[in-house]
N, C-alpha and C positions, 0 to 999 in steps of 0.2 A: 382502536381508539376512536373517537366520537371530535368532528371538530374540531382535526387540526388546521394549526394555521402556520405558513414557515415563517421562524421569526428570524433568521442570519443565516447566511450562506458565506462563508470564506475557504479561501485556498493558501496553498503550499508548496511551491516550486522545489525541488531538489535533485540532486544526482550522488550517482557510487560509480566507483569503480569495478567491474566485474569480474572475474574469475579469470579473463580471458585479458585484464586490461583496459577494457575497452567504458565509455563512459555510456551510461546509461538517465536519460531525463525520465520524471516522476512527476505527476502531481498529485497531491493530497486534497481530497475538498469535505469540509465538515459543512453538515446540515445540522439547524438547530429551528427542532417544530416545538410549538408551539400546545396542549393541548387540555382538554378537562378531564380526568378519568373519573368516577364518583366523586363528581364536585370539588374535585382538587386539581388543583395546577400542577402540570406536569409537562418535565419537558422530555425531545427526544432525541439523542445527538446523534447524530451516523455517519460513515467514514463510506469514499470510494477511493481506490486508488488507481491512476492509470500510467503506464510505464510506453517510454516510446522506445523501440528496437534501436540500437547504434547505428545499423545501416541505412535506418530511415531520418529524413530531416526533423531536428523536433519543432513541434508546434505545441505553441502554450496554448495556444484557444482552443484547438482537437482535445487536445489531452484535459484541459479543463470540463469543458462536453463529455467527454468519458466518464471521469472520476465522479461530475455530480451526478450523471445518470446511475452508476455505481452506485451512490451515494444513499439515493431513492430508493434502490431496488427492493420490492419487497420480500427479496431473498438473501437481502444483506443481512449478516452476521454479526456486524460491528457494529451495535448500538448500545448505545447507552439512555438507561433510564433516568429521572431525579426530578428532586422538588424544580419548582423554579428557583429557587434562590442560590441552590447547590449548581446546577450547568449555566450559570451568566455567562454573559458573553467574554467576560476574563478567563474563567477559568475554559471556556472552549478554546480560545485562543493556543493557552498553555498547551492544552491537553492535544492540538490539531502539530506545534512545535514538537511535542514528544510522540508524536506519530511518525513526523517528520523522519526523526532520528533514528526511529524503530525499522523504519522501510531501509533508510540507509543501510544499517546495519543485517536484517533479516531478511533481503526482498526475498527469495522465495517462500517465503510466508504469505505473499501477498499475489504470486503470479505464479500458475500451475507451471506455463508456460515456460518461465526462466528456471524454478524451481528443475521437470525434466531436462532444461540445456543446462544443467548446473550438472546434473548426477553423471549426465551423460559424459561432459567434459570429465570427471574425475572420474567417471570408471576408464575413462580411456587414456589418461594420464597415466593412471595406477597400471593400467594391461603393458603402456610403455616402456614405464619405471622395470616393473618386472623382466618382461622382454629384452633391457638392456642388462640386465643382476645376468639373465641366463645365459647371453650372448660371450657376456663376459668371462664367466662362470667354465662355459665349453669351451673360451679361449685359453684362458690357462691350461 
């Protein structure tokens, strides 16, 4: 991109109950940049998500900094491009609200650590159920 300048930054906070019944707080950041590509005004929208571990105290300001950093990271794959009229501020706010709902529903898609912890928990739970069933059959 050439001549990119930041146009708009917005945040949304949310939470969800995880697989163990614990509250997870998170922050989603959207950054809208404006650029001229081949003499066309273009906007680029990127997102970043930060999670607070349930054992830590929730710090929204730190969460915002982390989410912002992730949203402007060059390796970020959560990017949309469009013409200026398509990616306006109202559209960005709507997409941001939608992204928060998606994080609540599928947090494992946004955090590798969360995905691994969930998988480990589910495997452990399945093993415990099999063991309990085995023990019941043996006892009968």
